[in-house]
N, C-alpha and C positions, 0 to 999 in steps of 0.2 A: 725487715726492721724488728729490732728488739722491743719486746713489751716492757712498758715502764709502770711502776707503781707509785702512787702518791699517797702519803700519809700526812695527817695533821697532828701536830704535837704542840704542846704549850712550851713556854720558854724554859721551864724546869726540865721537861722531858728532852728538849733539844740539848741542853747542857749535859744531861746524863748520857745521851748518845755520844756527844763529842768527847766527853771524858773517857768513856768506855773504849771508843775507837783509838783515842790517844794512848791509853794504857796498852791496847793490843799492838799498836805501832811500836811502842817502846819495847815490848817483849820481843817483837820480830827483829828490831835493831840489835838487841842484846844477843839474839841467836844468830845474828848476821844473815838473816833471811830477807828476801825482797819485801818491800812495804808498798809497792806500787798500787795494789788494789785498795788497801786500807787508806793510803794517802788520797786516792781519788774520792772515795766515799766520805772521808773526813772533810775534804774541801767542799764537796757538794752539800754536806750537812751544815757547815759553817756559813756558806753563801746562800742557803735556801731562802727564797723570798718569803715575806710575811704576808698574810692575808688578814685584812681588817674585816671584822664582822659588823654588819649593820646593827644598829641598836634594836631593831625589831626582832632580829634573830636571837639576840641575847635575852630578850624578854620571854621568848618561847621556851627557853631552857629551864 
């Protein structure tokens, strides 16, 4: 089984990742190269679940 990584990002960082992946996808389309891997990661990033922090955790920061 393949090892997976989990990262926590805020909303701004998620939008930045999505925009960067979309730019890369557009470059590949222009070059007529396959976009399958970028498409997969882009969809995973868009559909990533959110995690709500408890108020106690926010006070600790």
